[in-house]
Backbone as CSV, one residue per row, in Angstrom:
resi,resn,N_x,N_y,N_z,CA_x,CA_y,CA_z,C_x,C_y,C_z
1,UNK,-33.835,29.838,-15.856,-33.935,28.703,-16.746,-35.360,28.615,-17.294
2,UNK,-35.481,28.495,-18.591,-36.768,28.371,-19.266,-37.155,26.903,-19.370
3,UNK,-38.411,26.628,-19.112,-38.940,25.278,-19.295,-39.681,25.208,-20.616
4,UNK,-39.544,24.104,-21.297,-40.285,23.942,-22.541,-41.765,23.745,-22.219
5,UNK,-42.603,23.981,-23.189,-44.041,23.845,-22.992,-44.418,22.410,-22.632
6,UNK,-43.716,21.452,-23.217,-44.037,20.050,-22.920,-43.725,19.718,-21.464
7,UNK,-42.643,20.269,-20.920,-42.319,20.041,-19.510,-43.337,20.722,-18.599
8,UNK,-43.764,21.919,-18.978,-44.788,22.615,-18.196,-46.083,21.818,-18.186
9,UNK,-46.432,21.263,-19.335,-47.648,20.451,-19.430,-47.554,19.205,-18.552
10,UNK,-46.375,18.587,-18.516,-46.189,17.395,-17.692,-46.304,17.726,-16.205
11,UNK,-45.765,18.858,-15.794,-45.859,19.271,-14.394,-47.311,19.558,-14.036
12,UNK,-48.018,20.243,-14.919,-49.429,20.524,-14.683,-50.226,19.221,-14.596
13,UNK,-49.883,18.268,-15.440,-50.545,16.964,-15.419,-50.272,16.234,-14.106
14,UNK,-49.050,16.332,-13.596,-48.714,15.720,-12.314,-49.534,16.330,-11.184
15,UNK,-49.694,17.639,-11.225,-50.481,18.330,-10.197,-51.927,17.860,-10.247
16,UNK,-52.510,17.851,-11.437,-53.908,17.426,-11.577,-54.086,15.973,-11.154
17,UNK,-53.146,15.145,-11.515,-53.216,13.736,-11.137,-53.136,13.576,-9.622
18,UNK,-52.238,14.302,-8.984,-52.115,14.231,-7.529,-53.414,14.678,-6.855
19,UNK,-54.010,15.754,-7.357,-55.269,16.237,-6.774,-56.381,15.212,-6.967
20,UNK,-56.390,14.537,-8.106,-57.406,13.515,-8.345,-57.244,12.347,-7.373
21,UNK,-56.030,11.841,-7.240,-55.809,10.668,-6.400,-55.866,10.983,-4.909
22,UNK,-55.751,12.246,-4.540,-55.855,12.597,-3.125,-57.296,12.942,-2.724
23,UNK,-58.225,12.914,-3.683,-59.629,13.203,-3.400,-60.164,12.192,-2.398
24,UNK,-60.951,12.549,-1.402,-61.587,13.833,-1.124,-60.730,14.795,-0.310
25,UNK,-59.529,14.374,0.057,-58.631,15.263,0.781,-58.265,16.444,-0.116
26,UNK,-58.167,17.594,0.481,-57.814,18.805,-0.265,-56.460,19.296,0.240
27,UNK,-55.391,18.962,-0.477,-54.044,19.267,0.019,-53.688,20.747,-0.067
28,UNK,-52.817,21.153,0.848,-52.255,22.498,0.806,-51.180,22.560,-0.279
29,UNK,-50.808,23.760,-0.659,-49.771,23.981,-1.668,-48.481,23.250,-1.294
30,UNK,-48.094,23.318,-0.026,-46.851,22.688,0.431,-46.894,21.174,0.237
31,UNK,-48.039,20.547,0.469,-48.164,19.099,0.283,-48.007,18.720,-1.188
32,UNK,-48.593,19.525,-2.056,-48.489,19.263,-3.497,-47.034,19.403,-3.932
33,UNK,-46.372,20.467,-3.481,-44.966,20.691,-3.840,-44.091,19.551,-3.342
34,UNK,-44.343,19.066,-2.135,-43.559,17.973,-1.568,-43.752,16.700,-2.389
35,UNK,-44.994,16.435,-2.774,-45.295,15.212,-3.530,-44.649,15.231,-4.920
36,UNK,-44.615,16.392,-5.546,-44.082,16.502,-6.902,-42.584,16.804,-6.886
37,UNK,-42.032,17.020,-5.697,-40.602,17.295,-5.508,-40.168,18.553,-6.245
38,UNK,-40.926,19.606,-6.034,-40.611,20.911,-6.627,-40.705,21.982,-5.544
39,UNK,-40.159,23.126,-5.842,-40.195,24.269,-4.938,-41.632,24.756,-4.762
40,UNK,-41.954,25.190,-3.546,-43.316,25.608,-3.242,-43.776,26.810,-4.087
41,UNK,-42.923,27.787,-4.256,-43.280,28.966,-5.053,-43.477,28.596,-6.525
42,UNK,-42.670,27.694,-7.001,-42.778,27.211,-8.377,-44.140,26.549,-8.596
43,UNK,-44.534,25.675,-7.677,-45.814,24.981,-7.772,-46.967,25.960,-7.600
44,UNK,-46.796,26.936,-6.736,-47.834,27.939,-6.503,-48.175,28.679,-7.798
45,UNK,-47.144,29.006,-8.589,-47.372,29.658,-9.886,-48.212,28.770,-10.796
46,UNK,-47.863,27.489,-10.840,-48.616,26.540,-11.664,-50.054,26.428,-11.179
47,UNK,-50.249,26.384,-9.868,-51.602,26.255,-9.324,-52.471,27.449,-9.730
48,UNK,-51.916,28.640,-9.663,-52.701,29.812,-10.059,-52.970,29.839,-11.560
49,UNK,-52.054,29.308,-12.361,-52.310,29.208,-13.800,-53.431,28.207,-14.072
50,UNK,-53.419,27.089,-13.361,-54.479,26.085,-13.517,-55.818,26.643,-13.046
51,UNK,-55.787,27.481,-12.020,-57.007,28.125,-11.524,-57.578,29.053,-12.605
52,UNK,-56.719,29.819,-13.253,-57.159,30.730,-14.308,-57.785,29.976,-15.475
53,UNK,-57.306,28.764,-15.722,-57.851,27.942,-16.802,-59.137,27.232,-16.388
54,UNK,-59.497,27.337,-15.113,-60.735,26.729,-14.628,-60.620,25.240,-14.357
55,UNK,-59.398,24.771,-14.079,-59.198,23.350,-13.834,-59.206,22.984,-12.351
56,UNK,-58.818,23.936,-11.508,-58.807,23.690,-10.071,-59.449,24.858,-9.334
57,UNK,-59.793,24.603,-8.070,-60.449,25.613,-7.243,-59.651,25.792,-5.955
58,UNK,-59.337,27.046,-5.585,-58.664,27.266,-4.302,-59.694,27.250,-3.165
59,UNK,-59.300,26.708,-2.043,-60.156,26.694,-0.861,-59.437,27.506,0.197
60,UNK,-60.053,28.608,0.596,-59.388,29.539,1.498,-59.981,29.542,2.900
61,UNK,-60.960,28.653,3.145,-61.582,28.584,4.470,-61.509,27.154,4.995
62,UNK,-61.431,27.045,6.321,-61.424,25.715,6.920,-62.853,25.222,7.137
63,UNK,-63.003,24.073,7.790,-64.325,23.477,7.999,-65.255,24.372,8.792
64,UNK,-64.680,25.190,9.661,-65.482,26.074,10.514,-65.792,27.417,9.855
65,UNK,-65.350,27.601,8.637,-65.613,28.847,7.916,-64.600,29.939,8.192
66,UNK,-63.548,29.605,8.929,-62.509,30.588,9.216,-61.524,30.641,8.049
67,UNK,-61.125,31.833,7.685,-60.229,32.026,6.543,-58.803,31.644,6.922
68,UNK,-58.145,30.867,6.043,-56.724,30.574,6.226,-55.960,31.866,5.993
69,UNK,-55.031,32.185,6.872,-54.315,33.451,6.725,-53.156,33.372,5.742
70,UNK,-52.477,32.225,5.677,-51.291,32.158,4.830,-51.257,30.956,3.901
71,UNK,-52.258,30.111,3.966,-52.212,28.886,3.177,-53.487,28.738,2.348
72,UNK,-53.381,27.929,1.312,-54.528,27.652,0.446,-54.577,26.153,0.190
73,UNK,-55.773,25.595,0.275,-55.985,24.204,-0.115,-56.491,24.216,-1.552
74,UNK,-56.339,23.092,-2.239,-56.730,23.020,-3.641,-57.536,21.765,-3.905
75,UNK,-58.452,21.866,-4.882,-59.186,20.692,-5.349,-59.522,20.877,-6.816
76,UNK,-59.813,19.753,-7.477,-60.204,19.791,-8.882,-61.621,20.326,-9.007
77,UNK,-61.924,20.945,-10.131,-63.310,21.317,-10.396,-64.084,20.028,-10.674
78,UNK,-65.378,20.081,-10.524,-66.203,18.887,-10.758,-66.038,18.363,-12.180
79,UNK,-65.966,19.267,-13.144,-65.826,18.882,-14.545,-64.537,18.082,-14.767
80,UNK,-63.427,18.572,-14.231,-62.143,17.901,-14.390,-62.133,16.576,-13.639
81,UNK,-62.714,16.551,-12.450,-62.777,15.302,-11.678,-63.536,14.228,-12.453
82,UNK,-64.650,14.612,-13.070,-65.438,13.647,-13.840,-64.664,13.118,-15.051
83,UNK,-63.908,13.979,-15.703,-63.096,13.554,-16.848,-62.039,12.548,-16.395
84,UNK,-61.356,12.837,-15.286,-60.364,11.906,-14.770,-61.003,10.582,-14.363
85,UNK,-62.194,10.648,-13.785,-62.888,9.429,-13.372,-63.193,8.534,-14.567
86,UNK,-63.661,9.137,-15.647,-63.976,8.369,-16.857,-62.722,7.739,-17.451
87,UNK,-61.617,8.478,-17.469,-60.382,7.959,-18.039,-59.786,6.856,-17.184
88,UNK,-59.950,6.946,-15.888,-59.368,5.919,-15.020,-60.158,4.617,-15.094
89,UNK,-61.423,4.677,-15.483,-62.254,3.473,-15.617,-61.956,2.716,-16.900
90,UNK,-61.370,3.411,-17.868,-61.084,2.771,-19.168,-59.935,1.801,-19.075
């Protein structure tokens, strides 16, 4: 099934919004998929597309510097976070 560009944009917007409102927590892919009620692999594709566009950053290490073997946490880039902050104040 093909999704229209407008639907893809809305899903991407939902992801970015969730990451903004969950700040400073950095959710795993599974948490984002659960919140948006979509399949994990489907959301994972969107996350990597957003990463390529420079909107989000993957976090592959835990607090102790150990690499996650099978999971990735995500957060907004500083630039995107600041834009969302300005819009939410309006």
